[in-house]
N, C-alpha and C positions, 0 to 999 in steps of 0.2 A: 533536702531543705530547700524551700522555695526562695529564689532571688527576686529582686524587684527592679523595675526600670523606672527610674526619675520619680518615684513616688507613685507609680501606677499600680496596676493590680499584680499580684505576683507572677513571676514568670516560672513556667515549669519546664525542668531541664529536658531537652530534647535529646534522645539518644540516637535517633536515625530518622531520615526523611528523604523521600523521592517524590515521583509524580503520583504514586499510588498509596503510599503507605506513610505513617509518622509515628513513633514510638517515643514515649516518654518516661521518666522516672516518677511514679506517681509516689507523692509521700503519704505517710501514714496518717489517717485522720480524714484524708479527702475522698468524699463520695464520687463514684465515676459518673453518675447522672442523677437526676431529680428522683426521688422515690416518695410515696405516700407515707412511709414510715418515718421520714425526716423533713416533714413540711417547713421546719424552721430554718433549715440549712439554707443559704443563700450563694454557696461557692461549690461548683462542680467541675470535674475535670474537663468534661466536654464543653462546657462554657467558657472555661479559662483557656483552654487550648483554641477554641474557636476565635476567640477574641484575641489571642497572642499571634496567630498565623494569618489572620484575617480570612478565613474560610471555613465551611462546614466540615464537621468531622463526625464518622461514625464509629463508635467502640465495637471492636471485633469479639471482645471477650470481658469477662468480669475479674475485678479484684475487690475483695472485701474491703470496706471502709478502712479498717485498721492495717491492712496489708501494704506493704510499700513494695516498689520495684517496677519491673517491665510492664507497661501497658500499651497495648497496640490499637491504633486507630487506622481506618481507612478514609481515604479522600474523596470516594464516591460511592454510591449505593452497590454498583456492581461489584466493585472490589471488595466491600464489605461482605456481599454475599458470598463472593468466591472463597475469601478466608474462613466466613463462618462454616461452608461445607468442608473445610479440612478439620475445624474443631469438630464438627459432628462426626466425621469419619475417624477421628481418634489419631490422625496422622500429625498433630501438632505436638511437638515436646515441651514439656515445661519442668522446670526445676527451681525448687525453693530452698531456702534455709531457715530453720526454726530452734528456737531454744525450748525445751520441754522439760517438764518435772520428771524425776527418776532417771533410771537407766535402762533404756528399751535394749532388745537383742541388737548386735552389732550390724545386723541387716535383716531384711525380709520383705514380705508383701502383705499389706492389711488387704484381706478380701472380705468386705463386710458389705451388704447391700444396705442402701440408704432411702428413707421414705422422701419423695420428692417435697422439696420447700419451694414456695412460690411467692412472689409479691402480692400484696393486697390488690394491686391493679391488674394482675393477671386473672382471666375469666377461666379458671379451671375448677372443675367441679370438686368438692372437698374429698370425695372418695377417690379421685385419683391422685391426690396429694398422699394419700395413704399407703399407696402402692409402692413396695420397695423396688429400687432400681440398683443393679449390679454396679459396684464401686470397688476400684482396687487403687491402692498407693503403694509404690515401692519406696523403702526408706534405708539410709545408710548411717549409722552413728558415726560421727566424725570426732568427738570429744566428750569427755565427762568431767565433772568437778563435785567435790563434797564441800559444802560450807558450814562451819560450826554454828548454825543457827536452828534452834529446835522450832520445829513446826509440828502441831498436834502432838503425838505421843512420842515422836523421833528426836533424839538429842542432836541430829544434824540433818541437812537438807541436800539432797543430790539432784544434779540437773545435767542434762545433755545437750550438745549441738547436733541437730541432724540435717541431713541433706534428703529432701522429699521430692518425689516424681509421681504426680497424679497420672494414672494411666487412663482415668475416667475423668469426666468433667461435671460432677455433682456439686450443687450449690453446698458451699462451707465443707467440701468434702475432707480437707486436710484437718480442719479443726475438728471436725466430728469424728474422723478416723482416729484421731490422736487421743480423744477423749475415750473412744471405744475401748483402746488397749491400755487405759489408765496412765497415759503420759501426755496430758493436755498441755497445749502451748501456752507459755506464760504471757500474761496480759490479756488472756481470752476472758471477756467478763461474761460470756455467754455460755461456753463449753469449757471453760477453765475452772481452777481452783482459786478462791478468793484469797486465801491464807498465802498462797505462794505469789500470787499477784502482789500482794501488799509487801513482801520482802523484797521484791525488785523495785518497787517504789520507793521503798525507804532506803534500801542500800545502795541503789544505782539510779535512783531518780528516774525510773523508767516506767512510764505511764501508757506504754503503747503495747498493741499486739506484736510480739516478736516472732513475725513471720514476713520473710522477705521473698519476694519473686525476682530471681537472679538470671534466669535464662528463659528465652523463649525461641523455638525453632520451627520453621514451617518452610513451605516451598513459596517463593516470590510469586504472587498472583498473576504477574505480566510475564516473568521470564520462566518461571517454573523451577530456577536454581533454587540451591538450598541457602536459607538465610537464617543465621543465628544472632539473636539480640541479647546482650549481656548488660547487667547493671550491677554495680558493687552494691551491697548493703548500704542502707541509709546512716549518715553519722552516728545517730544515737544507738543504731543496732551494734555498730563496729564498737562504739564505746563500751557497751555491755560485754562484748565478747573479749574486749582488750582487759578489762577488768577480772575477768573470768580465766584469763590465759588462753584464750582461743583466737587471738587475731591472726597469728600465723596459718590456721586451720580454714581461713574463710575463702582461700582458692584452692583447698584440697579437691573439690569437685569439679572445678573448671575454672574459666578465665574471667573471675569476678572481682580479683583485688586490683586496686591501683586507680580506681575512678570509674568512670561510665566508659563504656566501650561498645563497638558493634563490630562484628566480622561476618564475611561470607564465606561459603566453602571454598570458593576460587576468587582470587584478586579482582575487585572490580567487577564482580558478577551480578551485582544487584543494580538494576537500572537507577540511574541517578545516585548512587551512593559516594 
């Protein structure tokens, strides 16, 4: 949730900041930067953070508009390029929590190539967009619930809390992979199931994508030391989990419960931490 400062623009929760990096907890519904697909939007994480800290910032990766959680920015172009190379090499670890339809297996890897998706502004030939790219997602089921709510032809509805680890970085990978195995993320208007989304809207007043980025791990671009950034799921995500009896499971996969936090592999190892 965004706080405000004396009636000014909303303040983004800052998880971590030093001379090279700044990480925020991005709320659901906020775009990272301006896109041609959302010309009417006037608020973006890049702009809000720039105004908040009084200097330019460069996003090092993407989070979908509906996804909340850890979003990392660089404070100069060289640092952004350095972190970008880690993402391209697949050495950045990412962990998410998601609420999905049905009961997936207890654990597994979704290995399903995805055609490339690009923004309208990207000058990529249409034929290139159709070429599939390797994509892999590791998942673990943390909890399940069955609600006495009939949907379609079923007398009850089943849902699961998943921990997700994308092993590649394709656009909309988690949402598309969960759709591929027929367990779409609740609140996903593009790849999900509208009838289940409506159940959560009516029963839990949840109108967001129930996907949260809770951990990002990388080598610090200046020191080379391991840095892990954590963010507890947003309040509205926690509220749904609490009402489903899952609140105690939110820290099952790592240090995400109890508020916003940041940790390094060695105390004080990150410059300026």
